[in-house]
TORDOPA-851467 format. One line per field, with one value per residue (C-alpha): x, y, z; residue number from 1. Coordinates in steps of 0.02 Angstrom, whole numbers. Example, Ala and Ser with C-alpha at 12.3 -4.5 7.8 and 13.67 -1.06 7.14 Angstrom:
// TORDOPA-851467
east <- [615, 684]
north <- [-225, -53]
up <- [390, 357]
resi <- [1, 2]
END
This chain:
// TORDOPA-851467
east <- [-2576, -2409, -2279, -2142, -2010, -2033, -1923, -1981, -2010, -2110, -2216, -2255, -2304, -2414, -2496, -2526, -2613, -2719, -2769, -2805, -2859, -2743, -2593, -2433, -2346, -2212, -2216, -2079, -2150, -2136, -1952, -1922, -2016, -1923, -1754, -1736, -1706, -1795, -1652, -1617, -1803, -1811, -1662, -1748, -1914, -1832, -1732, -1569, -1516, -1573, -1634, -1520, -1593, -1646, -1724, -1819, -1879, -1941, -2030, -2116, -2172, -2244, -2334, -2397, -2515, -2613, -2591, -2502, -2319, -2155, -1973, -1969, -2077, -1926, -1798, -1881]
north <- [-128, -111, -246, -275, -280, -96, 39, 114, 286, 206, 116, 285, 354, 202, 221, 406, 363, 230, 341, 501, 427, 556, 531, 583, 714, 808, 995, 1124, 1161, 976, 976, 1138, 1076, 910, 979, 840, 882, 799, 682, 628, 596, 486, 387, 365, 315, 185, 112, 158, 254, 256, 417, 506, 538, 718, 668, 526, 642, 770, 637, 569, 745, 771, 604, 605, 745, 613, 453, 390, 353, 345, 347, 158, 146, 208, 94, -71]
up <- [-545, -456, -453, -326, -462, -507, -432, -266, -344, -484, -355, -275, -445, -479, -309, -340, -503, -420, -273, -371, -538, -619, -732, -644, -749, -650, -673, -653, -480, -434, -481, -386, -233, -226, -278, -407, -589, -735, -783, -604, -574, -729, -663, -494, -571, -683, -539, -623, -466, -285, -204, -81, 91, 57, -110, -27, 110, -17, -120, 35, 83, -91, -107, 73, 21, -76, 26, 179, 143, 237, 191, 214, 56, -41, 41, -4]
resi <- [1, 2, 3, 4, 5, 6, 7, 8, 9, 10, 11, 12, 13, 14, 15, 16, 17, 18, 19, 20, 21, 22, 23, 24, 25, 26, 27, 28, 29, 30, 31, 32, 33, 34, 35, 36, 37, 38, 39, 40, 41, 42, 43, 44, 45, 46, 47, 48, 49, 50, 51, 52, 53, 54, 55, 56, 57, 58, 59, 60, 61, 62, 63, 64, 65, 66, 67, 68, 69, 70, 71, 72, 73, 74, 75, 76]
END
């Protein structure tokens, strides 16, 4: 279950897992598609850093394949 205290990117990951019933495990293609490297993605998912606009846009494009999401989901 998602909590409001988790980072916005982590909330998207949690929602992906709830909607698809799959474990989210980013692949090399995911990193290439979003333009975010492994270390940076870990920082975003943990809430250590906030996504830049292009990163947020790419994440929304990726996750919107599985459920309805907007860039405002990453700015909360």
